[in-house]
C-alpha atoms as an extended CHARMM CRD file, in Angstrom:
* protein
*
        85  EXT
         1         1  MET       CA             -8.9490000000      -16.2740000000       -0.1810000000  PROA      1               0.0000000000
         2         2  SER       CA             -6.9520000000      -15.3800000000       -3.2850000000  PROA      2               0.0000000000
         3         3  VAL       CA             -5.2990000000      -11.9890000000       -3.6780000000  PROA      3               0.0000000000
         4         4  ILE       CA             -4.1290000000       -9.9200000000       -6.6340000000  PROA      4               0.0000000000
         5         5  VAL       CA             -1.4600000000       -7.2510000000       -7.1850000000  PROA      5               0.0000000000
         6         6  VAL       CA             -2.5830000000       -3.7800000000       -8.2960000000  PROA      6               0.0000000000
         7         7  CYS       CA             -0.2750000000       -1.0330000000       -9.6030000000  PROA      7               0.0000000000
         8         8  VAL       CA             -0.6320000000        2.1910000000       -7.6070000000  PROA      8               0.0000000000
         9         9  GLY       CA              2.5160000000        4.0310000000       -8.6920000000  PROA      9               0.0000000000
        10        10  GLY       CA              5.7450000000        3.8820000000      -10.5990000000  PROA      10              0.0000000000
        11        11  PRO       CA              7.6520000000        5.5750000000      -13.3840000000  PROA      11              0.0000000000
        12        12  PRO       CA              5.8920000000        7.8400000000      -15.8850000000  PROA      12              0.0000000000
        13        13  GLY       CA              3.3930000000        5.7990000000      -17.8560000000  PROA      13              0.0000000000
        14        14  ALA       CA              2.9630000000        3.2080000000      -15.0990000000  PROA      14              0.0000000000
        15        15  PRO       CA             -0.2350000000        1.1810000000      -15.5310000000  PROA      15              0.0000000000
        16        16  LEU       CA             -2.0270000000        2.7400000000      -12.5700000000  PROA      16              0.0000000000
        17        17  GLY       CA             -5.0200000000        0.7790000000      -11.3510000000  PROA      17              0.0000000000
        18        18  GLN       CA             -4.1860000000       -2.2350000000      -13.5030000000  PROA      18              0.0000000000
        19        19  TYR       CA             -3.6910000000       -5.7900000000      -12.2810000000  PROA      19              0.0000000000
        20        20  LEU       CA             -0.5080000000       -7.8250000000      -12.6080000000  PROA      20              0.0000000000
        21        21  LEU       CA             -0.8710000000      -10.4720000000      -15.2840000000  PROA      21              0.0000000000
        22        22  SER       CA              2.7020000000      -11.8090000000      -15.4100000000  PROA      22              0.0000000000
        23        23  SER       CA              6.3350000000      -10.7970000000      -15.1440000000  PROA      23              0.0000000000
        24        24  ASP       CA              9.8520000000      -12.0510000000      -15.7380000000  PROA      24              0.0000000000
        25        25  PRO       CA             12.6520000000      -10.5100000000      -13.6570000000  PROA      25              0.0000000000
        26        26  ASP       CA             15.2870000000      -11.9940000000      -15.9930000000  PROA      26              0.0000000000
        27        27  ALA       CA             13.9280000000      -10.5230000000      -19.2430000000  PROA      27              0.0000000000
        28        28  PHE       CA             15.8880000000       -7.8540000000      -21.0800000000  PROA      28              0.0000000000
        29        29  GLN       CA             19.2130000000       -8.8350000000      -19.4970000000  PROA      29              0.0000000000
        30        30  GLY       CA             17.8520000000       -8.5600000000      -15.9690000000  PROA      30              0.0000000000
        31        31  ARG       CA             15.9760000000       -5.3000000000      -16.4130000000  PROA      31              0.0000000000
        32        32  GLY       CA             12.7330000000       -7.2630000000      -16.1810000000  PROA      32              0.0000000000
        33        33  TRP       CA              9.3930000000       -7.2750000000      -17.9050000000  PROA      33              0.0000000000
        34        34  ALA       CA              5.8450000000       -7.0610000000      -16.6030000000  PROA      34              0.0000000000
        35        35  GLU       CA              2.4500000000       -7.3200000000      -18.2060000000  PROA      35              0.0000000000
        36        36  TRP       CA             -0.5590000000       -5.6470000000      -16.6520000000  PROA      36              0.0000000000
        37        37  THR       CA             -4.2510000000       -5.9060000000      -17.4550000000  PROA      37              0.0000000000
        38        38  GLY       CA             -7.3830000000       -3.9430000000      -16.7550000000  PROA      38              0.0000000000
        39        39  ASP       CA             -9.3610000000       -7.1960000000      -16.8290000000  PROA      39              0.0000000000
        40        40  LEU       CA             -9.7720000000       -8.4990000000      -13.2950000000  PROA      40              0.0000000000
        41        41  THR       CA            -10.5770000000      -11.9970000000      -14.5910000000  PROA      41              0.0000000000
        42        42  LYS       CA             -7.0800000000      -12.2280000000      -16.1470000000  PROA      42              0.0000000000
        43        43  ALA       CA             -5.1540000000      -11.0030000000      -13.0850000000  PROA      43              0.0000000000
        44        44  ARG       CA             -2.5570000000      -13.3740000000      -11.6560000000  PROA      44              0.0000000000
        45        45  GLN       CA             -3.8700000000      -14.8310000000       -8.4150000000  PROA      45              0.0000000000
        46        46  PHE       CA             -1.8200000000      -15.5970000000       -5.3170000000  PROA      46              0.0000000000
        47        47  PRO       CA             -2.8880000000      -17.6760000000       -2.3100000000  PROA      47              0.0000000000
        48        48  ASP       CA             -2.0650000000      -14.9170000000        0.1990000000  PROA      48              0.0000000000
        49        49  HSD       CA             -0.3860000000      -11.5380000000        0.7380000000  PROA      49              0.0000000000
        50        50  GLY       CA              2.9730000000      -13.1170000000        1.5100000000  PROA      50              0.0000000000
        51        51  ALA       CA              3.1000000000      -15.0400000000       -1.7660000000  PROA      51              0.0000000000
        52        52  ALA       CA              2.1040000000      -11.9320000000       -3.7330000000  PROA      52              0.0000000000
        53        53  LEU       CA              4.8040000000       -9.8130000000       -2.0860000000  PROA      53              0.0000000000
        54        54  ASP       CA              7.4270000000      -12.5450000000       -2.5370000000  PROA      54              0.0000000000
        55        55  TYR       CA              6.6060000000      -12.5690000000       -6.2560000000  PROA      55              0.0000000000
        56        56  TRP       CA              6.8370000000       -8.7450000000       -6.4140000000  PROA      56              0.0000000000
        57        57  ARG       CA             10.2580000000       -8.8600000000       -4.6670000000  PROA      57              0.0000000000
        58        58  GLN       CA             11.8290000000      -11.4740000000       -6.9930000000  PROA      58              0.0000000000
        59        59  VAL       CA             15.5090000000      -10.8290000000       -7.6760000000  PROA      59              0.0000000000
        60        60  SER       CA             16.7880000000      -11.2480000000      -11.2190000000  PROA      60              0.0000000000
        61        61  LYS       CA             19.0480000000      -14.2750000000      -11.6290000000  PROA      61              0.0000000000
        62        62  VAL       CA             20.6260000000      -12.7110000000      -14.7210000000  PROA      62              0.0000000000
        63        63  ARG       CA             21.6020000000       -9.4710000000      -12.9520000000  PROA      63              0.0000000000
        64        64  PRO       CA             21.1090000000      -10.0180000000       -9.2000000000  PROA      64              0.0000000000
        65        65  THR       CA             22.5000000000       -6.6600000000       -8.0830000000  PROA      65              0.0000000000
        66        66  ARG       CA             22.0550000000       -3.1000000000       -9.2560000000  PROA      66              0.0000000000
        67        67  PRO       CA             25.0310000000       -0.7840000000       -9.8620000000  PROA      67              0.0000000000
        68        68  ASP       CA             24.5550000000        0.5590000000       -6.3130000000  PROA      68              0.0000000000
        69        69  GLY       CA             25.0180000000       -2.9720000000       -4.9210000000  PROA      69              0.0000000000
        70        70  ARG       CA             21.4090000000       -3.4220000000       -3.8010000000  PROA      70              0.0000000000
        71        71  PRO       CA             19.2750000000       -6.3720000000       -4.9480000000  PROA      71              0.0000000000
        72        72  ASN       CA             17.8830000000       -5.9960000000       -8.4650000000  PROA      72              0.0000000000
        73        73  ARG       CA             14.1380000000       -6.4330000000       -8.1100000000  PROA      73              0.0000000000
        74        74  PRO       CA             12.7030000000       -5.2030000000      -11.4290000000  PROA      74              0.0000000000
        75        75  LEU       CA              9.0350000000       -5.4760000000      -10.4510000000  PROA      75              0.0000000000
        76        76  CYS       CA              9.6940000000       -3.2060000000       -7.4590000000  PROA      76              0.0000000000
        77        77  THR       CA              9.9020000000       -0.3680000000       -9.9910000000  PROA      77              0.0000000000
        78        78  PHE       CA              6.1570000000       -0.2840000000       -9.4640000000  PROA      78              0.0000000000
        79        79  SER       CA              4.4140000000        0.6030000000       -6.2250000000  PROA      79              0.0000000000
        80        80  VAL       CA              1.7110000000       -1.9480000000       -5.6470000000  PROA      80              0.0000000000
        81        81  THR       CA             -1.0400000000       -2.9170000000       -3.2890000000  PROA      81              0.0000000000
        82        82  VAL       CA             -2.2710000000       -6.4230000000       -2.6180000000  PROA      82              0.0000000000
        83        83  GLU       CA             -6.0330000000       -6.7660000000       -2.5930000000  PROA      83              0.0000000000
        84        84  PRO       CA             -8.4280000000       -9.6560000000       -1.9950000000  PROA      84              0.0000000000
        85        85  LEU       CA             -9.9950000000      -11.0340000000       -5.1320000000  PROA      85              0.0000000000
C-alpha cells in the first residue's frame, strides 16, 4: 500500500493539511525547498512509512550541518504525518 506525507505543522504560513509534492534539500544553498499540493492525485507516493520518513529526513549535501552542529534536514522544518493513500 502506498503512503503520502501530509503537513500538520511548521513555521507560520506552513501548508497545513497539504500533501508533499516534491522537495530538494540542496536548494537555496542547503536551506531546502518543498512544494506542497492540496490535490491528493498529485501527492508524491512512497512504498511504505519508512521510505516516506527517510525522504523527510534527508540531509542537505550542500550544507550538511546546521550552525548548532546538528544535521541539516530542511524538510524537517515541517511536522508531518504519513498516511495511507
